[in-house]
C-alpha positions in Angstrom: -38.9 -10.4 28.4 -38.3 -9.2 24.8 -40.7 -6.3 24.6 -39.6 -4.6 27.8 -36.3 -3.8 26.3 -37.6 -0.9 24.3 -38.4 1.2 27.4 -41.5 3.1 28.2 -40.5 6.7 28.5 -42.8 9.3 26.8 -39.9 10.4 24.6 -39.3 6.8 23.5 -43.0 6.2 22.9 -43.2 9.3 20.8 -40.2 8.3 18.7 -41.6 4.8 18.1 -45.0 6.2 17.1 -43.5 8.6 14.6 -41.5 5.7 13.0 -44.6 3.6 12.9 -46.5 6.4 11.1 -43.7 6.7 8.6 -43.6 2.9 8.0 -47.4 2.7 7.2 -47.5 5.8 5.1 -48.5 3.9 1.9 -51.2 1.9 3.8 -52.6 5.1 5.4 -52.8 6.7 2.0 -54.5 3.6 0.7 -57.0 3.4 3.6 -57.7 6.6 5.3 -57.7 8.8 2.2 -59.9 6.4 0.3 -62.4 6.5 3.2 -62.6 10.3 2.7 -63.4 9.7 -1.0 -66.1 7.1 -0.2 -67.8 9.4 2.3 -67.3 12.7 0.4 -69.6 15.7 0.1 -71.7 15.0 3.3 -72.9 11.7 1.9 -75.2 9.8 4.3 -73.4 6.9 5.9 -75.6 3.8 5.3 -75.2 0.3 4.1 -74.5 1.4 0.5 -71.7 3.6 1.8 -70.2 0.7 3.7 -70.5 -1.5 0.7 -68.2 1.0 -1.1 -65.8 0.8 1.8 -65.5 -3.0 1.5 -63.1 -2.8 -1.5 -61.0 -0.3 0.4 -60.5 -2.6 3.4 -59.8 -5.6 1.2 -57.3 -3.4 -0.8 -55.5 -2.7 2.5 -55.3 -6.5 2.9 -57.5 -7.0 5.9 -58.8 -10.1 4.0 -62.3 -11.1 3.2 -63.1 -12.7 6.6 -61.9 -9.8 8.7 -63.5 -7.2 6.4 -66.9 -8.9 6.6 -66.6 -9.1 10.4 -65.8 -5.4 10.8 -68.3 -4.2 8.2 -71.1 -6.3 9.8 -70.7 -4.4 13.0 -70.6 -1.1 11.3 -73.7 -1.9 9.2 -75.6 -2.5 12.4 -74.7 1.0 13.6 -75.5 2.6 10.3 -78.9 1.0 10.3 -79.5 2.7 13.7 -78.2 6.1 12.3 -75.3 6.0 14.7 -72.6 7.0 12.2 -73.2 10.7 11.6 -70.0 11.6 9.7 -66.7 10.5 8.3 -64.9 11.2 11.6 -67.3 9.0 13.5 -66.9 6.3 10.9 -63.1 6.4 11.3 -63.4 6.3 15.1 -65.7 3.2 15.0 -63.4 1.5 12.4 -60.4 2.1 14.6 -62.3 0.6 17.6 -63.1 -2.5 15.6 -59.5 -3.0 14.4 -58.1 -2.4 17.8 -60.5 -5.0 19.3 -59.2 -7.6 16.9 -55.5 -6.7 17.5 -55.9 -6.6 21.3 -57.6 -10.0 21.4 -54.5 -11.6 19.8 -51.8 -9.5 21.5 -53.0 -10.1 25.0 -51.0 -13.3 25.0 -48.2 -12.8 27.6 -44.6 -13.2 26.9 -43.2 -16.1 28.9 -41.1 -15.0 31.9 -37.6 -16.4 32.0 -35.5 -16.3 35.2 -32.0 -17.4 35.8 -31.4 -19.1 32.4 -30.8 -17.8 28.9 -34.0 -16.9 27.0 -34.1 -19.0 23.8 -35.8 -17.5 20.8 -36.3 -19.8 17.8 -36.9 -17.9 14.6 -38.7 -19.7 11.8 -40.1 -18.8 8.3 -39.6 -19.5 4.7 -36.5 -18.2 2.8 -36.8 -14.6 1.6 -39.0 -13.2 4.4 -36.1 -11.4 6.1 -35.5 -14.0 8.8 -31.8 -13.7 9.2 -31.9 -9.9 8.9 -34.5 -9.8 11.6 -32.3 -11.9 13.9 -29.5 -9.3 13.4 -31.8 -6.5 14.2 -33.0 -8.3 17.4 -29.4 -8.8 18.4 -28.7 -5.1 17.9 -31.7 -4.1 20.0 -30.8 -6.4 22.9 -27.2 -5.5 22.9 -28.1 -1.7 22.9 -29.9 -2.4 26.2 -26.8 -4.0 27.8 -27.9 -7.6 27.3 -25.6 -10.5 26.3 -26.6 -12.2 23.1 -25.4 -15.4 21.3 -26.5 -16.2 17.8 -27.0 -19.8 16.6 -26.5 -20.5 12.9 -28.8 -23.5 12.7 -29.8 -23.0 9.1 -27.0 -25.3 8.1 -28.6 -26.2 4.7 -27.5 -23.0 3.1 -23.9 -21.8 3.4 -25.2 -18.3 2.5 -27.4 -18.2 5.6 -24.4 -19.0 7.8 -22.4 -16.3 6.1 -25.2 -13.8 6.4 -25.6 -14.4 10.1 -21.9 -14.0 10.6 -22.0 -10.6 8.8 -24.8 -9.5 11.2 -22.7 -10.9 14.1 -19.8 -8.7 13.1 -22.0 -5.7 12.5 -23.6 -6.0 16.0 -20.6 -7.3 17.9 -22.4 -10.6 18.6 -20.7 -14.1 18.7 -22.1 -16.7 16.3 -22.1 -20.4 17.1 -22.0 -22.4 13.8 -21.0 -25.6 12.2 -20.0 -26.5 8.6 -22.7 -26.3 5.9 -24.8 -29.4 5.9 -24.2 -30.2 9.5 -26.8 -31.2 12.1 -28.9 -28.2 13.1 -29.8 -29.7 16.5 -26.1 -30.4 17.2 -25.1 -26.7 16.6 -28.1 -25.7 18.8 -26.8 -28.0 21.5 -23.4 -26.3 21.4 -24.9 -22.8 21.4 -27.1 -23.5 24.5 -24.2 -25.2 26.4 -22.1 -22.1 25.7 -24.9 -19.8 26.7 -25.4 -21.6 30.0 -21.7 -21.5 30.8 -21.4 -17.8 30.0 -24.7 -16.8 31.6 -25.9 -15.3 28.4 -29.2 -13.4 28.4 -30.5 -14.3 25.0 -29.9 -17.1 22.4 -31.4 -16.3 19.0 -31.6 -19.3 16.7 -31.7 -19.1 13.0 -33.5 -22.0 11.4 -33.8 -23.5 7.9 -36.4 -21.9 5.7 -36.9 -24.4 2.9 -40.4 -24.7 1.3 -43.0 -25.1 4.0 -44.6 -28.1 2.2 -41.5 -30.3 3.0 -42.3 -32.3 6.1 -38.6 -32.8 6.7 -38.3 -29.1 7.7 -41.0 -29.4 10.3 -39.5 -32.6 11.6 -36.2 -30.9 12.0 -37.8 -28.0 13.8 -39.4 -30.4 16.2 -36.1 -32.1 16.8 -34.5 -28.8 17.7 -37.3 -28.0 20.1 -36.7 -31.3 21.9 -33.0 -30.6 22.0 -33.6 -27.1 23.5 -35.9 -28.5 26.2 -33.4 -31.1 27.3 -30.8 -28.5 28.0 -33.0 -25.6 29.2 -36.4 -26.6 30.6 -39.1 -24.5 29.0 -37.1 -23.6 25.9 -37.6 -22.3 23.4 -39.3 -19.6 25.3 -40.5 -17.9 22.1 -40.9 -19.2 18.6 -41.2 -16.3 16.2 -42.5 -16.7 12.7 -41.1 -14.1 10.3 -43.6 -13.0 7.6 -43.1 -10.6 4.7 -45.8 -7.9 4.8 -45.5 -7.4 1.0 -46.8 -11.0 0.4 -50.0 -10.1 2.2 -52.7 -12.8 2.2 -50.4 -15.2 0.3 -48.2 -15.4 3.4 -51.1 -16.5 5.6 -51.2 -20.1 4.3 -47.4 -20.4 5.0 -48.0 -19.0 8.4 -50.8 -21.5 9.2 -48.6 -24.4 8.4 -45.7 -23.1 10.5 -48.1 -22.4 13.3 -49.6 -25.9 13.3 -46.2 -27.6 13.1 -43.6 -25.4 14.8 -45.4 -24.2 17.9 -45.2 -20.5 16.9 -45.9 -18.1 19.7 -45.6 -14.8 17.9 -45.1 -13.0 14.6 -42.5 -10.6 13.2 -43.8 -8.8 10.2 -41.0 -7.5 8.0 -41.0 -4.9 5.1 -44.0 -3.1 6.5 -42.6 0.1 5.0 -42.6 -1.4 1.5 -46.3 -2.1 1.1 -49.7 -0.4 0.9 -51.3 -3.5 2.4 -50.3 -3.1 6.1 -53.8 -4.2 7.0 -52.5 -7.7 6.8 -51.4 -7.2 10.4 -55.1 -7.3 11.4 -55.8 -10.3 9.2 -52.8 -12.2 10.9 -54.1 -11.5 14.4 -57.7 -12.3 13.4 -57.0 -15.5 11.5 -54.0 -16.9 13.4 -54.9 -15.7 16.9 -51.2 -14.9 17.3 -49.6 -11.7 18.7 -47.4 -9.6 16.4 -44.2 -9.0 18.5 -42.2 -6.8 16.2 -42.4 -5.1 12.8 -39.5 -4.5 10.5 -39.5 -1.0 8.9 -36.2 -0.8 7.0 -32.8 -2.5 6.4 -30.7 -0.9 9.1 -29.9 -2.6 12.4 -32.2 -0.3 14.3 -35.1 -0.7 12.0 -37.1 -3.1 14.2 -40.0 -1.8 16.3 -42.0 -3.4 19.1 -45.6 -3.8 18.0 -48.2 -1.8 19.9 -51.8 -2.3 18.7 -53.1 1.1 19.6 -50.1 2.9 18.1 -50.5 0.8 14.9 -54.2 1.7 14.5 -53.6 5.3 15.3 -50.8 5.5 12.8 -53.2 4.3 10.0 -55.5 7.3 10.5 -53.4 10.2 11.8 
């Protein structure tokens, strides 16, 4: 299962938490420090205070729906004089955010025994999809797993070239065809090769043309059927790559992919490049999907498993 590969030693957990804190620095400054300003000088925490907090949460890109849900619960507590100071406000806010994240991230990863685990990676162009695949390959290979990459984004020669560069960088073989070829045919070849070699993981790059084109969704469905014919239960994960810097604008794209492509989880890229990391909460609340990984840089090792508690803690510590 993909998330178990990162290990669970205390040293590893500490290192991952510190990297998450670094990645959300801009969001933390935008959120936690702004809360201090809103509740400055021993100000009573009441409905008016929480109204001032609304703009802060929306500014962190929690979205209007999630913000109103969270503030509604905090207002009830404020009315009963249950929020005595800023530290208590932060603690309660953390609880509400964690509840939302845990609800979406409790979805289990499908267990795969005896056959290659097939991970279909989808998303519009420019979100960091191919780079994410390269990082995943690096992660799996660093844990001693065998990986095969499938260049099924055949509509762009540049996508095939980019995946090959990542293959060379991570020492991973890439199964490809000529530009313009049939994506399902190259997927068929990749899965046959993986079965023969007893490969642990097959990571499949897919086309990322505009999400409004029904032909893209039809192609993805054809690929899913092809995978299922060769390996029952495949693809075992369909990960949608989203760019954190697009914030709420990326949610509509995500909804369409979720409806049409059978998405099972999210990879949020470029988290280190935005002050709107609260979009993680909006994604979980509005899509009901778990965030599996977050991208925090351009290097091969800059992919972190997503842990709801570590993420929320990193926003306030």
